[in-house]
FIMARKE-169076 format. One record per residue (C-alpha): x, y, z; residue number from 1; residue in three letters. Coordinates in nm, 3 decimals. Layout:
N
+---------+---------+---------+-----+-----+
|      c1 |      c2 |      c3 |   n | res |
+---------+---------+---------+-----+-----+
|       X |       Y |       Z | NUM | ALA |
...
+---------+---------+---------+-----+-----+
This chain:
324
+---------+---------+---------+-----+-----+
|      c1 |      c2 |      c3 |   n | res |
+---------+---------+---------+-----+-----+
|   8.958 |  23.184 |  10.792 |   1 | MET |
|   9.096 |  23.396 |  10.508 |   2 | ALA |
|   8.925 |  23.164 |  10.259 |   3 | TYR |
|   8.592 |  23.224 |  10.434 |   4 | LEU |
|   8.615 |  23.597 |  10.364 |   5 | PHE |
|   8.735 |  23.532 |  10.009 |   6 | LEU |
|   8.442 |  23.302 |   9.932 |   7 | TYR |
|   8.192 |  23.535 |  10.096 |   8 | LEU |
|   8.324 |  23.837 |   9.905 |   9 | SER |
|   8.313 |  23.656 |   9.570 |  10 | ILE |
|   7.958 |  23.536 |   9.633 |  11 | THR |
|   7.846 |  23.889 |   9.724 |  12 | ILE |
|   8.000 |  24.024 |   9.403 |  13 | VAL |
|   7.808 |  23.761 |   9.205 |  14 | GLY |
|   7.489 |  23.852 |   9.392 |  15 | TYR |
|   7.529 |  24.221 |   9.305 |  16 | ILE |
|   7.584 |  24.135 |   8.938 |  17 | ILE |
|   7.278 |  23.907 |   8.935 |  18 | GLY |
|   7.060 |  24.168 |   9.107 |  19 | SER |
|   7.159 |  24.434 |   8.853 |  20 | GLN |
|   7.091 |  24.200 |   8.563 |  21 | LEU |
|   6.746 |  24.125 |   8.704 |  22 | LYS |
|   6.663 |  24.495 |   8.743 |  23 | LYS |
|   6.755 |  24.549 |   8.377 |  24 | ARG |
|   6.553 |  24.249 |   8.265 |  25 | GLY |
|   6.862 |  24.070 |   8.138 |  26 | LYS |
|   6.861 |  23.759 |   8.358 |  27 | ALA |
|   7.100 |  23.512 |   8.188 |  28 | PRO |
|   6.976 |  23.163 |   8.102 |  29 | ARG |
|   7.322 |  23.012 |   8.074 |  30 | TRP |
|   7.416 |  23.015 |   8.443 |  31 | ILE |
|   7.296 |  22.659 |   8.509 |  32 | GLY |
|   7.485 |  22.508 |   8.217 |  33 | LYS |
|   7.811 |  22.680 |   8.303 |  34 | VAL |
|   7.770 |  22.590 |   8.669 |  35 | MET |
|   7.731 |  22.222 |   8.582 |  36 | THR |
|   8.048 |  22.225 |   8.371 |  37 | VAL |
|   8.250 |  22.386 |   8.649 |  38 | VAL |
|   8.108 |  22.138 |   8.905 |  39 | ILE |
|   8.232 |  21.836 |   8.709 |  40 | VAL |
|   8.572 |  22.000 |   8.662 |  41 | VAL |
|   8.587 |  22.068 |   9.036 |  42 | LEU |
|   8.505 |  21.709 |   9.140 |  43 | VAL |
|   8.751 |  21.577 |   8.881 |  44 | PHE |
|   9.031 |  21.773 |   9.047 |  45 | PHE |
|   8.915 |  21.649 |   9.388 |  46 | MET |
|   8.924 |  21.290 |   9.265 |  47 | GLY |
|   9.269 |  21.335 |   9.112 |  48 | SER |
|   9.406 |  21.454 |   9.447 |  49 | ARG |
|   9.268 |  21.143 |   9.615 |  50 | ILE |
|   9.420 |  20.915 |   9.350 |  51 | GLY |
|   9.756 |  21.090 |   9.383 |  52 | ASP |
|   9.763 |  21.065 |   9.765 |  53 | ASN |
|   9.947 |  20.746 |   9.861 |  54 | GLU |
|   9.857 |  20.794 |  10.227 |  55 | GLN |
|   9.487 |  20.769 |  10.148 |  56 | ILE |
|   9.524 |  20.475 |   9.911 |  57 | LEU |
|   9.749 |  20.284 |  10.151 |  58 | ALA |
|   9.504 |  20.330 |  10.439 |  59 | SER |
|   9.198 |  20.196 |  10.261 |  60 | LEU |
|   9.205 |  19.865 |  10.451 |  61 | ASP |
|   9.172 |  19.880 |  10.832 |  62 | THR |
|   9.180 |  20.252 |  10.906 |  63 | ILE |
|   8.985 |  20.321 |  10.588 |  64 | GLY |
|   8.712 |  20.074 |  10.685 |  65 | LEU |
|   8.674 |  20.229 |  11.031 |  66 | ILE |
|   8.661 |  20.577 |  10.881 |  67 | ALA |
|   8.411 |  20.463 |  10.617 |  68 | PHE |
|   8.167 |  20.313 |  10.869 |  69 | ILE |
|   8.212 |  20.609 |  11.102 |  70 | TYR |
|   8.133 |  20.849 |  10.817 |  71 | THR |
|   7.811 |  20.667 |  10.731 |  72 | LEU |
|   7.704 |  20.682 |  11.097 |  73 | ILE |
|   7.779 |  21.054 |  11.131 |  74 | ILE |
|   7.601 |  21.145 |  10.808 |  75 | MET |
|   7.297 |  20.935 |  10.900 |  76 | ALA |
|   7.273 |  21.105 |  11.241 |  77 | PHE |
|   7.317 |  21.449 |  11.082 |  78 | ALA |
|   7.033 |  21.384 |  10.836 |  79 | CYS |
|   6.809 |  21.248 |  11.115 |  80 | LEU |
|   6.873 |  21.540 |  11.349 |  81 | PHE |
|   6.822 |  21.794 |  11.069 |  82 | PHE |
|   6.496 |  21.628 |  10.971 |  83 | SER |
|   6.365 |  21.649 |  11.327 |  84 | MET |
|   6.484 |  22.009 |  11.370 |  85 | ALA |
|   6.330 |  22.111 |  11.037 |  86 | ARG |
|   5.990 |  21.991 |  11.151 |  87 | ARG |
|   6.025 |  22.148 |  11.494 |  88 | ILE |
|   6.117 |  22.484 |  11.338 |  89 | PHE |
|   5.822 |  22.467 |  11.097 |  90 | GLY |
|   5.994 |  22.422 |  10.760 |  91 | PHE |
|   5.847 |  22.206 |  10.486 |  92 | ASP |
|   6.065 |  21.967 |  10.287 |  93 | ARG |
|   6.155 |  22.245 |  10.044 |  94 | TYR |
|   6.298 |  22.466 |  10.318 |  95 | GLY |
|   6.001 |  22.705 |  10.323 |  96 | ILE |
|   5.863 |  22.813 |  10.657 |  97 | ARG |
|   5.484 |  22.848 |  10.657 |  98 | HIS |
|   5.373 |  23.085 |  10.929 |  99 | LYS |
|   5.003 |  23.005 |  10.899 | 100 | LYS |
|   4.883 |  22.656 |  10.979 | 101 | ALA |
|   4.612 |  22.684 |  10.716 | 102 | ASP |
|   4.851 |  22.786 |  10.441 | 103 | MET |
|   4.834 |  22.549 |  10.150 | 104 | LYS |
|   5.152 |  22.345 |  10.113 | 105 | ILE |
|   5.260 |  22.209 |   9.777 | 106 | ALA |
|   5.181 |  21.842 |   9.715 | 107 | PRO |
|   5.462 |  21.595 |   9.770 | 108 | GLU |
|   5.721 |  21.644 |   9.497 | 109 | GLY |
|   5.530 |  21.917 |   9.315 | 110 | ALA |
|   5.773 |  22.198 |   9.387 | 111 | GLU |
|   6.072 |  21.978 |   9.315 | 112 | LEU |
|   5.927 |  21.886 |   8.978 | 113 | GLU |
|   5.867 |  22.254 |   8.909 | 114 | GLU |
|   6.232 |  22.333 |   8.986 | 115 | LYS |
|   6.350 |  22.054 |   8.758 | 116 | ASP |
|   6.135 |  22.171 |   8.472 | 117 | SER |
|   6.226 |  22.536 |   8.527 | 118 | ALA |
|   6.595 |  22.458 |   8.530 | 119 | ALA |
|   6.592 |  22.379 |   8.164 | 120 | GLY |
|   6.937 |  22.530 |   8.131 | 121 | ASP |
|   7.101 |  22.251 |   8.332 | 122 | GLY |
|   7.070 |  21.879 |   8.403 | 123 | PRO |
|   6.820 |  21.733 |   8.645 | 124 | LYS |
|   6.930 |  21.611 |   8.986 | 125 | VAL |
|   6.972 |  21.246 |   8.886 | 126 | ASN |
|   7.188 |  21.342 |   8.587 | 127 | THR |
|   7.398 |  21.568 |   8.807 | 128 | LEU |
|   7.456 |  21.281 |   9.052 | 129 | THR |
|   7.571 |  21.053 |   8.771 | 130 | ILE |
|   7.807 |  21.319 |   8.639 | 131 | LEU |
|   7.956 |  21.377 |   8.983 | 132 | ILE |
|   8.015 |  21.006 |   9.047 | 133 | VAL |
|   8.164 |  20.955 |   8.702 | 134 | ALA |
|   8.405 |  21.247 |   8.723 | 135 | PHE |
|   8.517 |  21.166 |   9.078 | 136 | VAL |
|   8.606 |  20.812 |   8.962 | 137 | VAL |
|   8.776 |  20.948 |   8.648 | 138 | LEU |
|   8.970 |  21.192 |   8.863 | 139 | GLY |
|   9.090 |  20.918 |   9.100 | 140 | ILE |
|   9.204 |  20.702 |   8.809 | 141 | LEU |
|   9.373 |  20.995 |   8.636 | 142 | ALA |
|   9.550 |  21.100 |   8.955 | 143 | GLY |
|   9.679 |  20.749 |   9.013 | 144 | TYR |
|   9.771 |  20.641 |   8.660 | 145 | PHE |
|   9.804 |  20.940 |   8.428 | 146 | ILE |
|   9.851 |  21.291 |   8.564 | 147 | LEU |
|  10.216 |  21.389 |   8.623 | 148 | PRO |
|  10.345 |  21.529 |   8.952 | 149 | ASP |
|  10.407 |  21.866 |   8.786 | 150 | ALA |
|  10.034 |  21.896 |   8.712 | 151 | PHE |
|   9.924 |  21.761 |   9.052 | 152 | MET |
|  10.133 |  22.028 |   9.224 | 153 | ALA |
|   9.893 |  22.291 |   9.085 | 154 | HIS |
|   9.561 |  22.114 |   9.152 | 155 | THR |
|   9.513 |  22.304 |   9.479 | 156 | GLY |
|   9.520 |  22.634 |   9.291 | 157 | ASN |
|   9.297 |  22.492 |   9.018 | 158 | LEU |
|   9.046 |  22.381 |   9.283 | 159 | LEU |
|   9.041 |  22.728 |   9.436 | 160 | THR |
|   8.999 |  22.891 |   9.094 | 161 | LEU |
|   8.714 |  22.655 |   9.000 | 162 | SER |
|   8.545 |  22.715 |   9.333 | 163 | LEU |
|   8.569 |  23.093 |   9.293 | 164 | CYS |
|   8.407 |  23.065 |   8.949 | 165 | MET |
|   8.125 |  22.861 |   9.098 | 166 | LEU |
|   8.069 |  23.104 |   9.382 | 167 | LEU |
|   8.034 |  23.393 |   9.138 | 168 | ILE |
|   7.775 |  23.193 |   8.943 | 169 | LEU |
|   7.591 |  23.099 |   9.263 | 170 | ILE |
|   7.586 |  23.462 |   9.373 | 171 | GLY |
|   7.449 |  23.564 |   9.032 | 172 | MET |
|   7.180 |  23.296 |   9.052 | 173 | ASP |
|   7.077 |  23.413 |   9.399 | 174 | ILE |
|   7.064 |  23.774 |   9.278 | 175 | GLY |
|   6.861 |  23.684 |   8.968 | 176 | VAL |
|   6.607 |  23.486 |   9.170 | 177 | GLU |
|   6.572 |  23.771 |   9.419 | 178 | GLY |
|   6.379 |  23.591 |   9.698 | 179 | THR |
|   6.650 |  23.552 |   9.960 | 180 | ILE |
|   6.558 |  23.860 |  10.167 | 181 | LYS |
|   6.198 |  23.753 |  10.216 | 182 | GLU |
|   6.279 |  23.389 |  10.290 | 183 | ASN |
|   6.566 |  23.468 |  10.524 | 184 | PHE |
|   6.346 |  23.716 |  10.712 | 185 | LYS |
|   6.084 |  23.445 |  10.752 | 186 | SER |
|   6.338 |  23.182 |  10.863 | 187 | ALA |
|   6.523 |  23.416 |  11.100 | 188 | GLY |
|   6.726 |  23.270 |  11.385 | 189 | TRP |
|   6.617 |  22.916 |  11.299 | 190 | ARG |
|   6.869 |  22.898 |  11.014 | 191 | ILE |
|   7.147 |  22.995 |  11.256 | 192 | ILE |
|   7.041 |  22.704 |  11.480 | 193 | ALA |
|   7.111 |  22.433 |  11.220 | 194 | PHE |
|   7.493 |  22.443 |  11.251 | 195 | PRO |
|   7.452 |  22.367 |  11.622 | 196 | PHE |
|   7.216 |  22.083 |  11.532 | 197 | VAL |
|   7.507 |  21.953 |  11.320 | 198 | SER |
|   7.739 |  21.960 |  11.620 | 199 | ILE |
|   7.484 |  21.783 |  11.842 | 200 | LEU |
|   7.432 |  21.516 |  11.575 | 201 | SER |
|   7.809 |  21.463 |  11.556 | 202 | MET |
|   7.829 |  21.409 |  11.933 | 203 | ILE |
|   7.536 |  21.165 |  11.928 | 204 | ALA |
|   7.676 |  20.984 |  11.624 | 205 | GLY |
|   8.018 |  20.958 |  11.790 | 206 | SER |
|   7.859 |  20.801 |  12.098 | 207 | ALA |
|   7.691 |  20.541 |  11.879 | 208 | PHE |
|   8.008 |  20.481 |  11.677 | 209 | ALA |
|   8.204 |  20.418 |  11.996 | 210 | ALA |
|   7.965 |  20.132 |  12.073 | 211 | LEU |
|   8.001 |  19.954 |  11.738 | 212 | VAL |
|   8.357 |  20.041 |  11.630 | 213 | LEU |
|   8.696 |  19.969 |  11.794 | 214 | PRO |
|   8.739 |  20.324 |  11.928 | 215 | MET |
|   8.663 |  20.501 |  12.255 | 216 | GLY |
|   8.414 |  20.784 |  12.295 | 217 | PHE |
|   8.683 |  21.052 |  12.326 | 218 | GLN |
|   8.861 |  20.922 |  12.015 | 219 | ASP |
|   8.532 |  20.921 |  11.826 | 220 | ALA |
|   8.461 |  21.280 |  11.932 | 221 | LEU |
|   8.809 |  21.386 |  11.818 | 222 | CYS |
|   8.754 |  21.225 |  11.478 | 223 | VAL |
|   8.411 |  21.382 |  11.433 | 224 | GLY |
|   8.515 |  21.727 |  11.552 | 225 | SER |
|   8.674 |  21.793 |  11.211 | 226 | GLY |
|   8.321 |  21.822 |  11.068 | 227 | LEU |
|   8.453 |  21.761 |  10.717 | 228 | GLY |
|   8.765 |  21.982 |  10.737 | 229 | TRP |
|   9.032 |  21.727 |  10.642 | 230 | TYR |
|   9.330 |  21.964 |  10.638 | 231 | SER |
|   9.297 |  22.125 |  10.983 | 232 | LEU |
|   9.159 |  21.862 |  11.222 | 233 | ALA |
|   9.405 |  21.578 |  11.143 | 234 | PRO |
|   9.699 |  21.816 |  11.185 | 235 | ALA |
|   9.572 |  21.926 |  11.526 | 236 | MET |
|   9.511 |  21.565 |  11.630 | 237 | LEU |
|   9.861 |  21.447 |  11.533 | 238 | ALA |
|   9.991 |  21.528 |  11.882 | 239 | GLU |
|   9.695 |  21.347 |  12.041 | 240 | TYR |
|   9.721 |  21.017 |  11.848 | 241 | SER |
|   9.867 |  20.921 |  11.512 | 242 | THR |
|   9.597 |  20.660 |  11.457 | 243 | LYS |
|   9.315 |  20.898 |  11.548 | 244 | VAL |
|   9.470 |  21.162 |  11.322 | 245 | SER |
|   9.475 |  20.915 |  11.031 | 246 | ALA |
|   9.114 |  20.808 |  11.092 | 247 | ILE |
|   9.015 |  21.174 |  11.114 | 248 | SER |
|   9.181 |  21.248 |  10.781 | 249 | PHE |
|   9.009 |  20.956 |  10.609 | 250 | MET |
|   8.672 |  21.036 |  10.766 | 251 | HIS |
|   8.679 |  21.401 |  10.662 | 252 | ASN |
|   8.782 |  21.311 |  10.306 | 253 | VAL |
|   8.499 |  21.057 |  10.290 | 254 | PHE |
|   8.252 |  21.308 |  10.431 | 255 | ARG |
|   8.344 |  21.565 |  10.167 | 256 | GLU |
|   8.322 |  21.320 |   9.876 | 257 | VAL |
|   8.015 |  21.130 |   9.997 | 258 | PHE |
|   7.851 |  21.459 |  10.093 | 259 | GLY |
|   7.879 |  21.585 |   9.736 | 260 | ILE |
|   7.746 |  21.255 |   9.600 | 261 | LEU |
|   7.453 |  21.237 |   9.843 | 262 | LEU |
|   7.335 |  21.599 |   9.838 | 263 | VAL |
|   7.113 |  21.550 |   9.528 | 264 | PRO |
|   6.975 |  21.221 |   9.662 | 265 | VAL |
|   6.891 |  21.362 |  10.007 | 266 | ILE |
|   6.739 |  21.677 |   9.854 | 267 | ALA |
|   6.508 |  21.467 |   9.637 | 268 | ARG |
|   6.422 |  21.190 |   9.881 | 269 | ARG |
|   6.432 |  21.358 |  10.223 | 270 | VAL |
|   6.439 |  21.738 |  10.215 | 271 | GLY |
|   6.623 |  22.046 |  10.094 | 272 | TYR |
|   6.753 |  22.152 |  10.436 | 273 | ILE |
|   6.868 |  21.799 |  10.520 | 274 | GLU |
|   7.079 |  21.790 |  10.204 | 275 | SER |
|   7.343 |  22.032 |  10.331 | 276 | TYR |
|   7.384 |  21.841 |  10.659 | 277 | SER |
|   7.578 |  21.568 |  10.475 | 278 | ALA |
|   7.905 |  21.744 |  10.377 | 279 | PRO |
|   7.960 |  21.938 |  10.702 | 280 | GLY |
|   8.203 |  22.232 |  10.670 | 281 | CYS |
|   8.221 |  22.204 |  10.293 | 282 | THR |
|   7.856 |  22.305 |  10.265 | 283 | SER |
|   7.999 |  22.659 |  10.236 | 284 | MET |
|   8.246 |  22.591 |   9.956 | 285 | ASP |
|   8.311 |  22.269 |   9.761 | 286 | VAL |
|   7.964 |  22.123 |   9.819 | 287 | SER |
|   7.779 |  22.454 |   9.784 | 288 | LEU |
|   7.734 |  22.442 |   9.404 | 289 | PRO |
|   7.580 |  22.095 |   9.427 | 290 | VAL |
|   7.346 |  22.215 |   9.703 | 291 | VAL |
|   7.239 |  22.510 |   9.488 | 292 | GLU |
|   7.177 |  22.298 |   9.178 | 293 | ARG |
|   6.990 |  22.032 |   9.379 | 294 | SER |
|   6.770 |  22.266 |   9.587 | 295 | THR |
|   6.731 |  22.644 |   9.549 | 296 | SER |
|   6.932 |  22.964 |   9.577 | 297 | SER |
|   6.781 |  23.034 |   9.919 | 298 | ASP |
|   6.893 |  22.697 |  10.053 | 299 | ILE |
|   7.240 |  22.769 |   9.912 | 300 | ALA |
|   7.261 |  23.076 |  10.137 | 301 | VAL |
|   7.155 |  22.868 |  10.438 | 302 | TYR |
|   7.415 |  22.610 |  10.338 | 303 | SER |
|   7.688 |  22.876 |  10.327 | 304 | PHE |
|   7.595 |  23.000 |  10.676 | 305 | ILE |
|   7.596 |  22.641 |  10.803 | 306 | HIS |
|   7.944 |  22.571 |  10.668 | 307 | GLY |
|   8.087 |  22.902 |  10.787 | 308 | ALA |
|   7.976 |  22.849 |  11.147 | 309 | ILE |
|   8.097 |  22.488 |  11.146 | 310 | LEU |
|   8.437 |  22.593 |  11.007 | 311 | SER |
|   8.478 |  22.848 |  11.285 | 312 | ALA |
|   8.384 |  22.579 |  11.539 | 313 | SER |
|   8.635 |  22.313 |  11.429 | 314 | VAL |
|   8.950 |  22.440 |  11.607 | 315 | PRO |
|   8.749 |  22.500 |  11.925 | 316 | VAL |
|   8.586 |  22.156 |  11.923 | 317 | LEU |
|   8.907 |  21.969 |  11.840 | 318 | VAL |
|   9.089 |  22.145 |  12.126 | 319 | SER |
|   8.810 |  22.070 |  12.372 | 320 | ILE |
|   8.775 |  21.701 |  12.284 | 321 | PHE |
|   9.151 |  21.644 |  12.278 | 322 | MET |
|   9.176 |  21.766 |  12.636 | 323 | ASN |
|   8.875 |  21.597 |  12.795 | 324 | LEU |
+---------+---------+---------+-----+-----+
């Protein structure tokens, strides 16, 4: 929970800086480029930690396969539920809520193309996806073959430092754009509802997974209740079942990595709001920069709220499902 307040404070500081720069007419054009560099550094460190973790690599056969399929199911259900909720709440595919039925909505893809062309200071979504995939793979290989243990011992701190740098940049970008107050006022309570849509989608996805995978419904709920938080949930589940704890660890790692990889694809092909359903809890931290670069600064704020509420829910959900 301490990290939640740290990340929120850093983002607010960045927002204040960005707002002041906008008032003075000095909005920086370099934010996007720097953000992209820090993103690839961040995912490289993530990949190196996976490559250095023998437990993950040794479990990539049976337990890894179950966790992999389970992750695909959960992410598919999350995207489906978000898509339905978005339409029910009256948002278009760009996360904008149109109050008037006769309001003209941008043609399919028009606003996305405008964002891509306006973001001339950074790569387009497809390029960002390629960079992320490439540096995750490079990180895994480096962690397994090259990087010494002395360096790997500090990757946690390096990840936190990189993330803090990104959050400052995201806050600055939100402040420079200056539309969050109006859009959040329009969206209102509906944005707060999306984290609970995430939880409902996890329960429905777990029910489906229990039908097609060699695991019971309670076990599936326990695995899914981590919501992408791979450090907390598996530790809590260790007393419930070693196997379930291992599957939970693998699933949450997969959800974080696949979430980062799929955010740009979902944003482009499905919708902005649906994009932050994929990574779960990490939509407030590790995945947040990718959400911001793939969608808009307003959606990044919604993504942060989503991840924060899910993170607070994890210990409660794990405890409940363990004791059903």
